[in-house]
C-alpha positions as CSV (number, residue, x, y, z in Angstrom):
1,I,23.4,12.3,18.2
2,H,21.5,15.3,19.4
3,Y,18.0,16.3,18.2
4,L,16.4,19.7,18.6
5,L,12.7,18.9,19.1
6,R,9.5,20.6,19.9
7,G,7.0,18.0,21.0
8,K,7.2,14.3,21.9
9,A,8.9,12.0,19.4
10,R,9.7,8.4,18.9
11,V,13.1,8.1,17.1
12,Y,14.4,5.0,15.4
13,A,18.1,4.9,14.3
14,A,18.5,2.4,11.4
15,V,22.2,1.4,11.5
16,D,23.6,0.1,8.3
17,G,20.1,-0.1,6.8
18,H,19.3,-3.0,9.1
19,I,16.2,-3.4,11.4
20,M,17.7,-4.1,14.8
21,V,15.1,-3.0,17.3
22,G,14.5,-6.0,19.5
23,G,16.2,-7.5,22.5
24,P,18.8,-6.2,24.8
25,L,21.6,-5.9,22.2
26,H,20.0,-3.1,20.1
27,G,17.3,-1.7,22.3
28,R,18.9,1.7,22.3
29,L,18.2,2.2,18.6
30,V,14.6,3.1,19.5
31,A,14.0,5.9,22.0
32,T,11.3,8.3,23.0
33,F,12.1,12.0,23.7
34,D,9.9,14.8,25.0
35,G,11.0,18.2,23.8
36,G,8.2,20.0,25.5
37,D,6.4,23.1,24.1
38,R,9.7,24.9,23.2
39,P,12.7,23.7,21.2
40,T,14.8,21.5,23.4
41,W,18.0,19.6,22.8
42,V,17.8,15.9,23.6
43,T,20.6,13.3,23.3
44,H,20.4,9.8,21.7
45,D,23.4,7.8,22.8
46,L,24.6,5.7,19.8
47,T,28.3,5.6,20.7
48,P,28.4,1.7,20.4
49,Y,27.7,2.2,16.6
50,A,30.4,4.8,16.0
51,G,31.8,4.4,12.5
52,H,28.6,3.0,11.0
53,R,26.2,4.6,8.7
54,A,22.7,5.3,9.9
55,H,19.5,7.1,9.0
56,F,16.9,8.3,11.4
57,E,13.1,8.0,11.4
58,F,11.0,10.4,13.5
59,G,7.4,9.9,14.4
60,P,5.1,11.7,16.8
61,E,4.4,10.0,20.1
62,G,0.8,10.7,21.0
63,D,-1.5,13.2,19.4
64,G,0.5,16.4,19.9
65,P,2.4,18.3,17.2
66,L,6.0,17.5,16.5
67,D,8.8,19.7,15.0
68,V,12.2,18.2,14.2
69,L,14.3,21.3,13.9
70,M,17.9,20.1,13.8
71,V,20.0,16.9,14.0
72,V,23.6,17.2,15.2
73,E,26.4,14.7,15.6
74,S,28.7,15.9,18.4
75,S,30.5,14.7,21.5
76,A,28.7,17.4,23.6
77,K,25.1,18.6,23.6
78,P,24.7,21.9,21.7
79,D,23.9,24.9,23.9
80,F,22.3,27.1,21.3
81,T,18.9,27.5,19.7
82,P,19.3,28.3,16.0
83,L,17.4,31.2,14.3
84,A,17.5,29.7,10.9
85,A,15.1,32.0,9.1
86,W,16.7,35.3,9.9
87,R,19.7,36.7,8.1
88,P,21.1,40.2,7.9
89,R,20.5,41.9,4.6
90,S,24.2,42.5,4.1
91,V,27.4,41.2,5.6
92,P,28.0,43.2,8.8
93,A,31.5,44.8,9.4
94,S,31.6,43.7,13.0
95,V,29.8,41.9,15.8
96,E,28.5,45.2,17.0
97,A,27.1,46.0,13.6
98,L,25.4,42.5,13.5
99,A,23.9,43.1,16.9
100,E,22.6,46.6,15.8
101,T,21.1,45.1,12.6
102,F,19.4,42.4,14.6
103,Q,18.0,44.9,17.1
104,Q,16.6,47.1,14.3
105,D,15.0,44.1,12.5
106,L,13.5,42.9,15.8
107,V,11.9,46.2,16.6
108,E,10.6,46.5,13.0
109,A,9.2,42.9,13.2
110,I,7.3,43.8,16.4
111,R,6.1,47.1,14.9
112,R,4.7,45.3,11.8
113,L,3.1,42.7,14.0
114,S,1.2,45.4,15.9
115,V,-0.3,46.7,12.6
116,N,-0.7,43.2,11.0
117,Q,1.8,43.9,8.1
118,L,4.2,41.0,8.3
119,E,3.1,39.5,4.9
120,G,5.7,39.5,2.2
121,D,8.8,39.5,4.4
122,P,9.5,36.0,5.7
123,R,12.7,37.3,7.5
124,L,10.7,39.6,9.8
125,A,7.8,37.1,10.2
126,A,10.1,34.4,11.4
127,L,11.9,36.9,13.7
128,A,8.5,38.0,15.2
129,Q,7.5,34.4,15.8
130,W,10.8,33.6,17.5
131,A,10.5,36.7,19.7
132,L,7.0,35.7,20.7
133,R,8.1,32.2,21.7
134,S,11.2,33.5,23.5
135,P,10.2,36.6,25.5
136,E,12.8,36.0,28.2
137,L,15.7,36.2,25.7
138,F,14.9,39.7,24.4
139,P,12.8,41.8,26.9
140,L,11.0,44.5,24.8
141,P,10.0,48.0,25.9
142,P,6.5,47.8,27.4
143,N,5.0,50.4,25.1
144,A,6.5,48.8,22.0
145,A,5.8,45.2,22.6
146,E,3.4,44.3,25.4
147,A,0.2,45.6,23.8
148,P,0.6,44.1,20.3
149,V,2.0,40.8,21.7
150,A,-0.9,40.5,24.1
151,A,-3.4,41.2,21.3
152,Y,-1.7,38.7,19.1
153,T,-1.6,36.0,21.8
154,D,-5.3,36.5,22.6
155,A,-6.3,36.2,19.0
156,R,-4.1,33.2,18.5
157,N,-5.6,31.4,21.6
158,V,-9.1,31.9,20.2
159,L,-8.1,30.3,16.9
160,A,-6.2,27.5,18.6
161,S,-9.1,26.5,20.7
162,G,-10.9,25.4,17.5
163,V,-8.0,23.5,16.0
164,R,-7.6,19.7,16.2
165,W,-4.0,19.3,17.1
166,A,-3.6,15.6,16.3
167,S,-0.4,15.1,14.4
168,R,-0.7,13.8,10.8
169,L,2.1,11.7,9.5
170,A,3.6,12.7,6.1
171,P,6.3,10.3,4.8
172,S,9.2,12.1,3.3
173,L,12.7,11.2,2.2
174,A,15.7,13.5,1.8
175,D,18.3,12.4,-0.8
176,G,21.7,12.1,0.8
177,P,25.1,11.2,-0.5
178,G,25.5,7.7,-1.8
179,T,28.1,5.2,-0.7
180,D,29.6,2.4,-2.9
181,E,30.0,-0.9,-1.2
182,Y,32.9,-3.3,-1.3
183,V,32.6,-6.9,-2.5
184,L,32.9,-9.0,0.7
185,V,35.2,-12.0,0.0
186,R,33.3,-15.2,0.8
187,G,30.7,-13.0,2.5
188,K,32.9,-12.0,5.4
189,H,32.6,-8.4,6.5
190,S,36.2,-8.5,7.7
191,R,37.5,-9.2,4.2
192,P,36.4,-6.4,1.9
193,G,37.4,-6.9,-1.7
194,E,37.2,-4.5,-4.7
195,L,34.9,-1.5,-4.7
196,A,31.6,-2.2,-6.5
197,P,30.2,1.1,-7.9
198,R,26.4,1.7,-7.7
199,S,24.9,0.5,-11.0
200,L,22.8,-2.1,-12.7
201,P,24.5,-5.5,-13.1
202,T,27.2,-5.4,-15.7
203,A,25.1,-7.8,-17.9
204,F,22.9,-4.8,-18.7
205,G,25.7,-3.0,-20.3
206,A,24.8,0.3,-18.5
207,P,27.6,2.6,-17.1
208,A,28.1,2.9,-13.4
209,V,26.3,5.6,-11.6
210,R,28.8,8.4,-10.8
211,T,27.0,10.8,-8.5
212,P,29.2,11.5,-5.5
213,A,26.9,14.3,-4.2
214,T,23.6,12.3,-4.2
215,S,22.4,8.8,-3.6
216,G,22.1,8.0,-7.3
217,R,18.5,6.8,-7.0
218,A,17.2,9.1,-9.7
219,E,20.0,8.0,-12.1
220,L,19.3,4.3,-11.4
221,A,15.6,4.9,-12.2
222,G,16.7,6.6,-15.4
223,Q,18.8,3.6,-16.4
224,L,15.9,1.2,-15.6
225,T,13.4,3.1,-17.8
226,D,15.8,4.0,-20.5
227,P,14.4,3.1,-23.9
228,G,17.6,1.2,-24.6
229,N,17.0,-1.1,-21.7
230,P,13.9,-3.2,-22.5
231,L,14.0,-5.5,-19.5
232,V,11.7,-3.5,-17.2
233,A,9.2,-3.1,-19.9
234,R,9.3,-6.8,-20.8
235,V,8.8,-7.8,-17.2
236,L,5.9,-5.5,-16.7
237,V,4.2,-6.3,-20.0
238,N,4.5,-10.0,-19.2
239,R,2.9,-9.6,-15.8
240,V,0.0,-7.6,-17.2
241,W,-0.4,-10.3,-19.9
242,Q,-0.5,-12.9,-17.1
243,H,-3.2,-11.0,-15.2
244,V,-5.3,-10.6,-18.3
245,F,-4.9,-14.0,-19.8
246,G,-4.0,-16.2,-16.9
247,R,-0.5,-17.2,-18.1
248,G,2.4,-15.0,-19.1
249,L,4.2,-15.1,-22.4
250,V,7.1,-16.0,-20.1
251,P,5.6,-18.6,-17.8
252,T,8.1,-17.8,-15.0
253,P,7.3,-14.1,-14.3
254,D,9.9,-13.9,-11.5
255,N,12.7,-15.4,-13.5
256,F,13.7,-14.1,-17.0
257,G,17.1,-15.6,-16.6
258,Y,18.8,-18.8,-17.7
259,L,16.9,-21.0,-15.3
260,G,13.5,-19.5,-16.2
261,E,11.3,-20.8,-19.1
262,R,11.7,-19.4,-22.5
263,P,8.9,-17.0,-23.9
264,T,6.4,-18.7,-26.1
265,H,6.1,-15.6,-28.3
266,P,9.4,-13.7,-28.0
267,E,8.6,-11.4,-31.0
268,L,5.2,-10.5,-29.5
269,L,6.7,-9.8,-26.2
270,D,9.3,-7.5,-27.8
271,H,6.6,-5.8,-29.9
272,L,4.3,-5.1,-26.9
273,S,7.3,-3.8,-24.9
274,W,8.2,-1.4,-27.7
275,Q,4.6,-0.2,-27.9
276,F,4.4,0.1,-24.1
277,I,7.5,2.4,-24.0
278,H,7.1,4.5,-27.2
279,E,3.3,4.6,-27.9
280,D,1.7,4.0,-24.5
281,R,4.3,6.0,-22.6
282,W,4.5,3.5,-19.8
283,S,0.7,3.7,-19.2
284,I,-0.6,0.4,-17.8
285,K,-4.1,1.5,-18.5
286,R,-3.3,1.8,-22.2
287,L,-1.5,-1.5,-22.2
288,I,-4.6,-3.3,-20.6
289,R,-6.9,-1.6,-23.2
290,R,-4.6,-2.8,-26.0
291,L,-4.7,-6.4,-24.7
292,V,-8.5,-6.7,-24.0
293,L,-9.3,-5.4,-27.5
294,T,-7.4,-8.3,-29.2
295,D,-9.0,-11.3,-30.8
296,T,-7.1,-13.5,-28.4
297,F,-8.9,-12.0,-25.4
298,A,-12.3,-12.4,-27.2
299,M,-11.8,-16.2,-27.8
300,G,-13.7,-18.8,-25.8
301,S,-12.3,-21.8,-24.0
302,V,-13.4,-24.2,-26.7
303,A,-11.0,-24.6,-29.6
304,R,-12.2,-23.2,-32.9
305,S,-10.5,-26.0,-34.9
306,P,-10.5,-29.7,-34.0
307,E,-6.9,-30.0,-35.2
308,A,-5.7,-27.3,-32.8
309,A,-5.7,-29.6,-29.7
310,T,-3.6,-32.0,-31.6
311,I,-1.1,-29.4,-32.9
312,D,-1.0,-27.4,-29.6
313,P,-2.1,-29.8,-26.8
314,L,-0.8,-27.5,-24.0
315,N,-2.3,-24.3,-25.6
316,L,1.1,-22.6,-25.6
317,L,0.2,-20.9,-28.9
318,W,-3.1,-19.5,-27.6
319,H,-5.6,-21.2,-29.9
320,R,-8.1,-20.8,-27.1
321,I,-8.5,-19.2,-23.7
322,P,-7.8,-21.6,-20.9
323,V,-10.5,-22.3,-18.3
324,R,-9.5,-20.4,-15.2
325,R,-10.6,-20.5,-11.6
326,L,-11.2,-17.2,-10.0
327,E,-9.0,-16.1,-7.1
328,G,-10.3,-16.4,-3.6
329,E,-10.9,-12.7,-3.3
330,A,-12.9,-12.6,-6.6
331,I,-15.0,-15.5,-5.4
332,R,-15.8,-13.9,-2.1
333,D,-16.6,-10.5,-3.8
334,S,-18.8,-12.3,-6.4
335,I,-20.8,-13.9,-3.6
336,L,-21.3,-10.5,-1.9
337,A,-22.3,-9.0,-5.3
338,V,-25.0,-11.5,-6.2
339,S,-26.4,-11.6,-2.6
340,G,-26.8,-7.8,-2.7
341,R,-24.5,-7.3,0.3
342,L,-21.5,-5.8,-1.6
343,N,-20.5,-2.4,-0.2
344,P,-19.0,-0.5,-3.1
345,A,-17.4,2.2,-0.9
346,V,-13.9,3.2,-1.8
347,G,-11.2,3.7,0.8
348,G,-11.4,3.7,4.5
349,P,-9.7,1.7,7.3
350,P,-9.2,-2.1,6.9
351,I,-11.9,-4.4,8.1
352,P,-10.8,-6.7,11.0
353,I,-10.7,-10.4,10.1
354,H,-13.5,-12.6,11.3
355,L,-12.0,-15.1,13.8
356,T,-13.4,-18.7,14.2
357,E,-13.1,-20.9,17.2
358,F,-10.3,-22.8,15.4
359,Q,-8.0,-19.8,15.1
360,D,-6.1,-19.5,18.3
361,G,-2.5,-18.7,19.3
362,R,-0.2,-15.9,20.3
363,G,-1.1,-12.5,19.0
364,R,-4.8,-13.4,18.5
365,P,-6.8,-10.1,18.2
366,G,-9.0,-9.3,21.1
367,T,-12.1,-8.7,18.9
368,S,-13.4,-10.4,15.8
369,G,-14.6,-8.7,12.7
370,P,-18.0,-9.3,11.1
371,L,-18.6,-12.5,9.3
372,D,-19.2,-10.8,5.9
373,G,-16.5,-8.2,6.5
374,D,-19.2,-5.5,6.6
375,G,-19.8,-6.2,2.9
376,R,-16.5,-4.6,1.9
377,R,-14.4,-5.9,-1.0
378,S,-11.7,-8.3,-0.1
379,V,-9.0,-5.7,-0.9
380,Y,-10.1,-3.9,2.3
381,A,-9.7,-6.9,4.6
382,S,-6.9,-6.7,7.1
383,I,-4.3,-9.4,6.9
384,R,-2.7,-10.9,9.9
385,R,0.0,-13.4,9.1
386,N,-0.9,-15.8,11.9
387,F,-4.6,-15.6,11.5
388,M,-5.4,-15.9,7.8
389,P,-9.0,-16.1,6.5
390,S,-9.7,-19.7,6.0
391,M,-11.8,-19.3,2.8
392,M,-9.0,-17.3,1.2
393,V,-6.3,-19.9,2.2
394,A,-8.4,-22.7,0.7
395,F,-8.4,-20.9,-2.6
396,D,-4.6,-20.5,-2.7
397,F,-4.3,-17.1,-1.1
398,P,-0.5,-16.3,-1.1
399,T,1.2,-16.2,2.2
400,P,2.0,-12.6,3.2
401,F,5.7,-13.2,3.9
402,S,7.3,-12.3,0.6
403,T,6.4,-11.3,-3.0
404,Q,4.8,-13.9,-5.3
405,G,4.8,-13.3,-9.0
406,R,2.3,-16.1,-9.8
407,R,-0.3,-17.6,-7.6
408,N,-0.7,-21.4,-7.3
409,R,-3.9,-22.7,-8.8
410,T,-5.0,-25.9,-7.2
411,N,-8.1,-28.0,-7.4
412,V,-8.5,-29.8,-4.0
413,P,-11.5,-31.1,-2.0
414,G,-11.0,-28.4,0.6
415,Q,-12.3,-25.8,-1.8
416,S,-15.6,-27.7,-2.3
417,L,-15.9,-28.2,1.4
418,V,-15.5,-24.5,2.0
419,L,-18.3,-23.6,-0.4
420,M,-20.5,-26.3,1.2
421,N,-19.8,-25.6,4.9
422,D,-18.4,-22.1,5.4
423,P,-20.8,-19.9,7.6
424,F,-20.1,-17.0,5.3
425,V,-21.4,-18.9,2.2
426,H,-24.5,-20.0,4.1
427,Q,-25.2,-16.5,5.3
428,Q,-24.9,-15.0,1.8
429,A,-27.1,-17.7,0.3
430,R,-29.8,-16.6,2.8
431,E,-29.2,-13.0,1.9
432,W,-29.5,-13.8,-1.8
433,A,-32.7,-15.7,-1.3
434,G,-34.2,-12.9,0.7
435,R,-33.3,-10.4,-2.0
436,L,-34.9,-12.6,-4.6
437,L,-38.2,-12.9,-2.7
438,R,-38.3,-9.2,-2.0
439,E,-37.6,-8.2,-5.6
440,M,-39.9,-10.8,-7.2
441,P,-42.7,-11.3,-4.7
442,G,-45.3,-12.7,-7.2
443,A,-43.1,-14.4,-9.7
444,N,-43.3,-18.1,-10.5
445,D,-40.5,-20.5,-10.0
446,A,-39.2,-20.5,-13.6
447,D,-38.8,-16.7,-13.6
448,R,-37.0,-16.8,-10.2
449,V,-34.6,-19.5,-11.4
450,R,-33.9,-17.5,-14.5
451,S,-33.1,-14.4,-12.4
452,L,-30.7,-16.5,-10.2
453,F,-28.8,-17.8,-13.2
454,E,-28.5,-14.4,-14.8
455,S,-27.2,-12.9,-11.5
456,A,-24.7,-15.7,-10.8
457,F,-23.6,-16.8,-14.3
458,A,-24.6,-13.8,-16.6
459,R,-26.7,-16.2,-18.7
460,P,-30.1,-17.8,-18.7
461,P,-30.4,-21.5,-17.6
462,A,-30.2,-24.2,-20.2
463,T,-33.3,-26.5,-20.5
464,D,-31.8,-29.3,-18.5
465,E,-30.6,-26.8,-15.8
466,A,-34.0,-25.3,-15.5
467,E,-35.6,-28.7,-15.2
468,S,-33.1,-29.8,-12.5
469,C,-33.8,-26.6,-10.5
470,Q,-37.6,-27.3,-10.7
471,E,-37.1,-30.8,-9.4
472,S,-34.8,-29.6,-6.7
473,L,-37.3,-27.0,-5.6
474,A,-40.0,-29.6,-5.3
475,E,-37.7,-31.8,-3.2
476,L,-36.6,-28.9,-1.0
477,R,-40.2,-28.0,-0.3
478,R,-40.8,-31.5,1.0
479,L,-37.7,-31.3,3.2
480,H,-38.7,-27.8,4.5
481,A,-42.4,-28.6,5.0
482,A,-42.2,-27.0,8.4
483,G,-40.0,-24.1,7.3
484,T,-40.5,-21.1,5.1
485,E,-40.1,-20.3,1.4
486,A,-36.9,-18.5,2.3
487,D,-35.4,-21.7,3.5
488,V,-36.2,-23.4,0.2
489,W,-34.6,-20.7,-1.9
490,S,-31.6,-20.4,0.4
491,D,-30.7,-24.0,-0.3
492,L,-31.0,-23.5,-4.0
493,C,-28.9,-20.4,-3.9
494,H,-26.3,-22.3,-1.9
495,A,-26.2,-25.0,-4.6
496,L,-25.6,-22.4,-7.3
497,F,-22.7,-21.0,-5.2
498,N,-21.2,-24.5,-5.4
499,A,-21.5,-24.8,-9.2
500,N,-18.4,-24.7,-11.3
501,D,-19.8,-21.9,-13.4
502,F,-19.7,-19.7,-10.4
503,I,-16.0,-20.0,-9.7
504,Y,-14.6,-20.8,-13.2
505,L,-14.2,-18.5,-16.2
506,K,-14.9,-20.5,-19.4
């Protein structure tokens, strides 16, 4: 395979759609080429993979610009540089006529360049650019070319001196021809069976995709979102319901098949799917709005009727909202929010993970991130598979090895131990106490306790809770007789972080 490149590129040849880049067997699939400042042909030797399908991924190597001008499969390296943007205005009668037409256009392109009138004619603009980059191919008369070319070059150099030339990646995909695969008998590649056309599984009842000139991706997407195919809408509606209410109408969101659980409300699932397609026009925002405005979402965790728990002990019919524990990310973000350290900035690079002395092994990052993640929300924390944040892992953070339609929700002693001992929780308790003392310098204990409860639980303290906090403050002041008021309130804030009301939705 030969590439016509300008600049330095790192090329990966993905053979048969597989990632085979490591070790001595497939090391040649990844190669680095330097095309220089002018278009240059380079060769990628992939002869051991002759007869296989492949696609190629190009990326700039370093900060310089990269142009991928052409890719050619040939036994010999091409010895030409294409001039793709120039075409004669009409079909020439002979090679001599073609040469004469080219000469006339070249002179006209240089003339327009000298008076800055190349706009509106991409043929001549491309020809002038090519001539400027290839002066040795077409020496021009001094009076006609040197002065305008020199003026152009000087002006371009002035502009180029103020340009940042770091290359920016832009992912793109060209749709190529599709290929139907054979059924491999007993999984052996040497025993191909009948041809399996590209399509949804036959159980969907959809016709095969017949697009010999394209990959068929667009047609497949059309089949998936066809109003006559409710499966995609049902799966999506069920997942949104699960995120809003804590449990899906189909409790197995990754399995709508025979081995999965049956929907508790099949008619409701069909109705919401129909609305999602025809009324909400596949808008997830409208679907969420529809769900959160229901009476079901407005219910509390306590049953309205004493008979409901007897009739529906597992709450499959939604006579109440189940008590739910927050995800680890929501717990961490809530701690940052009430302490005043939450950074609401949107976007930006990921925050490096904070490494403890217990996290060691191959691939350990050289530097550790800040303990509080610079106050950024958990969604901006970088994830390293071998060095997971311990607090997130204790609260059932999913392993980043594969998709997971439904998180585990456990209630184990390790979660309480994290809230009691994690340095991050202690740090934020002190931040919260400092914020309280700054914002309420002359307030009494009762007002400060009320402020803490409203910040943490969005409600005032009950009478017994207020009395318990007053007793705790008196005991803490005796324990911190040699300390400061901030130490006293830090311990109380830490205790509120450990309350069930802080990590459970009721």
